[in-house]
N, C-alpha and C positions, 0 to 999 in steps of 0.2 A: 521405557518408552520415553521417547521425546514429545514435548509440545506442538502442536501446531497455531498456525494462526489464520485468522482471516482478518482481512482489511478492506478498507475504503478508501481510493483517491480521488482527488478531484483536479482541475485545472483552477486558473488566478480566477476564472469568472464563474466558476463553480457549474457550467454547463452540462459537464461531462460527470459520470461516478462511475468509476470503476473499483469493479470487485475481484478481488485476488487471495490467493491462500500462498503460503510460504511456511518454512521450520525455522527460519532465521528472518525475524521482520526487521531488526535495523538493517542489516545487509540487504534486503530485497529494497527498502525504502530508497536507502542510497542508491542502488541501481536505476529506480527509477528517477530520481533527483539527476541521475549522472546519463540519462537519456541513453542506458543499456537495458533497461528490463524488457519492453516488449515494443512490438511496433505500434499497437493500438496507443500504449500510454504515451509512447513517442508522439507521433501523430496528433494526439489531442492536449498533449502538454500535463499530463496528470503528473503532477510534482508534489502536491500537497495531502498529507496522511490527515483523514478526517476521523476515522475511526479505526478502532481495532479490537479484535478479543480474542483471548488465549482459549486452546482446549486441551485435552490431554493427549490429543494424537493427531497426525497430519490427516487422518483417515475420518476424525471427526471435525477437523477444519473444512474438509472437502466437504464433508455432508453438509455444514453450518454455511459454506460458499454456496453451494445449490439453493439452499431454503433463501437466501440473501438474493440471488439472482433471480429467482423468481416472482420477487415480490415487485411491485410497481415504483415507480421513484417516490411518491410520497411517501410511501412506509419506509424507505431508507432515508429518506429526509428526517423522516421523525426518529428513527434509529439513532442517525448521527446527533440530531439535537438534544438527545436525553443525555448524553455523556459529553457532547462540544457543544453547548448553546450558540456560542460566537463563531462556530466554523472556524479554529482556529488550526492551523497548520502544526498538529502534534508531532512532527518528526524530530524534532530537537529534543523533546521531553523522553524518547526512547534511546537518544545516544547517536542520532545521527548529527554530525557534523560535516562542517566543509571541507576539512581535512580526510574525514571518510569517504565524502563524494569524490575528490580528487584523487584519492588511492584506487575506488574501486573502477572510476573511468579509466586511469592507467594499467590498471590491470587487464581490463578487457579489451586496451588498445595493443597491449603487449601480446595476448592471446592470439589477437586476429593477423598479427603479420608475421 
């Protein structure tokens, strides 16, 4: 069984918190940064990874995502601050690079043409 990940992204001004789930965190965060992840995160420019946790399966990650989404923003802020007190973008610490972002964007462009 492969692991799952639940994560929280935000925009530059930290006004929006987006909670998502994936089986490949590095790829998914690169998609957010490349602007090809989802209409919501593109619209609100959620490109900064603030929080993530690994679970034993994608099913467990989905269950955890639902728990987090059902909590108020204040609770989510405390969750983030526990592991990331300065609210730094954690993307590069998980292997997201400028080259990967370009590669992901290019792949999506070639798929849509």
